[in-house]
C-alpha positions in Angstrom: 27.0 326.3 220.6 27.6 328.1 217.2 31.8 327.7 216.1 31.6 331.4 215.1 33.0 332.9 218.5 35.8 330.5 218.7 39.4 332.5 219.3 40.5 333.0 215.9 38.4 329.8 214.7 41.0 327.7 216.6 40.6 327.7 220.3 37.5 326.8 222.5 39.3 328.0 225.6 42.3 329.2 227.2 43.8 327.7 230.3 45.8 329.9 232.2 48.7 328.2 234.7 51.6 329.5 236.9 51.8 330.1 240.7 50.4 332.9 242.3 51.7 336.3 242.1 53.5 335.4 239.0 51.7 337.7 236.6 48.5 335.8 235.6 46.1 338.4 236.9 48.0 341.4 235.0 47.6 339.5 231.6 43.8 338.6 232.2 43.5 342.2 232.6 45.6 343.0 229.5 43.8 340.6 227.3 40.5 342.4 228.3 42.0 345.5 227.9 43.5 345.2 224.4 42.1 342.4 222.6 38.9 340.2 224.1 36.9 342.6 226.3 34.0 340.3 226.4 35.8 337.1 227.0 34.7 335.0 230.0 37.2 334.8 232.7 37.5 333.4 236.1 40.0 332.6 238.7 40.0 329.0 240.7 41.4 331.0 243.7 38.8 333.9 243.5 36.0 331.1 243.0 37.3 329.1 246.1 37.6 332.4 248.1 34.2 333.3 247.4 33.0 329.7 248.4 35.1 329.9 251.7 32.7 332.6 252.9 30.0 330.1 253.2 32.1 326.8 254.0 34.4 326.9 257.0 36.1 323.4 255.5 36.9 325.3 252.1 38.1 328.2 254.1 40.9 326.6 256.0 41.8 324.6 253.3 42.6 328.1 251.3 44.2 329.9 254.1 46.8 327.2 254.5 47.2 326.7 250.9 46.3 323.6 250.7 44.9 322.2 247.4 40.9 321.6 247.1 39.9 317.9 246.7 40.3 316.9 242.6 36.5 316.0 242.4 35.5 319.4 243.9 38.0 321.2 241.9 37.2 319.8 238.6 33.2 320.2 238.9 33.9 323.6 239.4 36.1 323.9 236.3 33.5 321.9 234.1 31.0 324.4 235.5 32.3 327.2 234.3 33.9 325.9 231.3 30.4 324.7 229.7 28.8 328.0 230.8 31.7 329.8 229.2 32.4 328.8 226.1 34.7 330.1 224.8 36.5 331.4 227.9 39.7 331.6 230.2 40.2 329.9 233.8 43.2 330.9 235.8 44.8 328.1 238.0 43.2 324.9 236.8 45.0 322.2 236.5 47.2 322.1 239.8 48.5 318.4 239.7 48.3 315.3 237.3 45.3 313.7 238.3 43.5 317.3 237.1 45.5 317.3 234.3 44.0 314.0 233.1 40.8 315.0 234.0 41.1 318.3 231.7 42.2 315.9 228.8 39.5 313.7 229.2 36.8 316.6 229.0 38.5 318.4 226.3 38.7 315.3 224.1 35.2 314.5 225.1 34.0 318.5 224.2 35.9 318.0 220.8 37.5 321.2 221.9 41.1 322.8 221.4 42.7 324.7 223.9 45.3 327.6 224.7 47.4 326.8 227.3 49.4 330.0 229.1 52.1 328.4 231.2 53.6 331.8 233.1 57.0 331.3 235.0 58.4 333.8 237.5 61.2 334.0 240.2 60.2 333.2 243.8 61.9 336.3 244.7 59.8 338.5 242.6 56.3 336.4 243.5 57.4 336.9 247.1 57.4 340.7 246.5 54.2 340.8 244.9 52.3 338.8 247.4 53.7 340.5 250.4 52.6 343.7 248.8 48.8 342.7 248.1 48.5 342.0 251.9 45.8 339.2 251.6 45.3 336.6 254.4 46.6 333.7 252.5 49.7 335.6 251.3 51.9 335.0 254.5 55.2 334.0 253.7 55.1 330.4 255.0 52.1 329.8 252.9 53.6 331.6 250.1 57.0 329.1 250.4 54.3 326.1 250.8 52.3 327.1 247.5 56.1 327.5 245.4 57.2 323.9 247.0 54.0 322.4 245.9 53.9 324.1 242.6 57.5 323.3 241.5 56.7 319.4 242.3 53.6 319.2 241.0 53.6 321.5 237.9 56.2 319.3 235.9 53.7 316.6 236.1 50.8 319.0 234.8 52.6 320.0 232.0 54.0 316.4 230.9 50.3 315.4 230.5 49.5 318.6 228.5 52.4 318.4 226.1 51.7 314.6 225.7 48.8 315.9 223.8 49.7 318.2 220.6 46.3 317.5 219.3 44.4 319.0 222.0 46.6 322.0 223.2 48.9 324.8 222.1 51.1 325.7 224.7 52.8 329.2 225.3 55.7 329.9 227.6 55.8 333.4 229.3 58.3 334.9 231.5 56.2 336.9 234.2 59.0 338.4 235.9 59.0 341.2 233.3 57.0 344.3 233.0 53.3 343.5 232.4 53.3 345.4 228.9 56.7 343.6 227.4 55.3 340.2 229.0 51.9 341.0 227.1 54.0 341.7 223.9 55.5 338.2 224.0 52.1 336.8 224.5 50.9 338.5 221.4 53.6 337.6 219.3 53.3 333.9 220.2 49.7 334.2 219.4 50.7 335.4 216.1 53.1 332.4 215.4 50.1 330.0 216.2 47.7 331.8 213.8 46.7 329.7 210.6 49.0 331.2 208.2 46.4 331.5 205.5 45.4 334.9 207.0 48.8 336.4 206.3 48.2 336.0 202.2 45.6 338.9 201.9 46.1 341.7 204.9 44.2 344.1 202.9 41.1 343.5 205.2 43.1 344.6 208.3 42.3 347.7 210.3 44.7 348.7 212.9 47.1 351.6 213.8 50.3 352.1 215.5 50.7 355.2 217.9 52.7 356.0 220.9 50.5 358.1 223.4 52.4 361.0 225.3 51.9 359.5 228.6 53.5 356.1 227.7 57.0 355.4 228.9 57.6 352.4 226.3 56.6 351.4 222.9 55.2 348.1 223.9 51.3 349.8 224.6 51.2 350.9 220.8 52.8 347.3 219.8 49.9 345.7 222.0 47.4 347.8 220.3 48.7 347.6 217.2 49.0 343.3 217.1 45.2 343.2 218.7 44.1 345.4 215.9 45.3 342.9 213.7 43.8 340.1 215.5 40.6 341.5 215.9 40.5 342.2 211.9 41.0 338.2 211.8 38.2 337.3 214.0 35.9 339.8 212.6 36.7 338.3 208.8 36.3 334.8 210.3 32.8 335.9 211.9 31.7 337.6 208.5 32.4 334.5 206.3 30.5 332.2 208.6 
């Protein structure tokens, strides 16, 4: 595939990590609304829930909060990543072995990946998950997933952060409001943008306006920053 569509001429893919209920879905919605409406996205959880409709084995595992076999999980990720480049996956990798497979895959592809790691308090996670009233969001399952995450996730991040040649990492607090969390995400994206794009801003087309129905300034900030990022993207494409 042409390298023109790469995000800010830098990232081939976005990996979104964090617990269910931590704010990943909201971040994806804001990403599509404010910045990248055509970005191809998928959630590993949604993919497996779809597969569970025709697979009693997968249905049983998802309802118990048990991780799907690593080989199957990586196969699902690889298929989506190769078909949706650049794109975003929510919920992969979940353990150290999957992280190692991701590293191997990214290195073979010659990609650079943006990893967004969302942290959230367990109290806020429980509140959000019980409110959505889904079959796999029973309290005992939520605690099991949380316990698994607290044990497995540090091992995942240890592998990812050991490869700064392949990954950029953004850490977010998902306990905050969705607009503020997205503002923090965008500010971190700006931090990672090539500084060459800041030396001449005459091409930038963006505006700052708070709408009457908005209770905070963050939506306006988000639109302004995304206008800046889109201007960079358009300049990159025009120069290819």
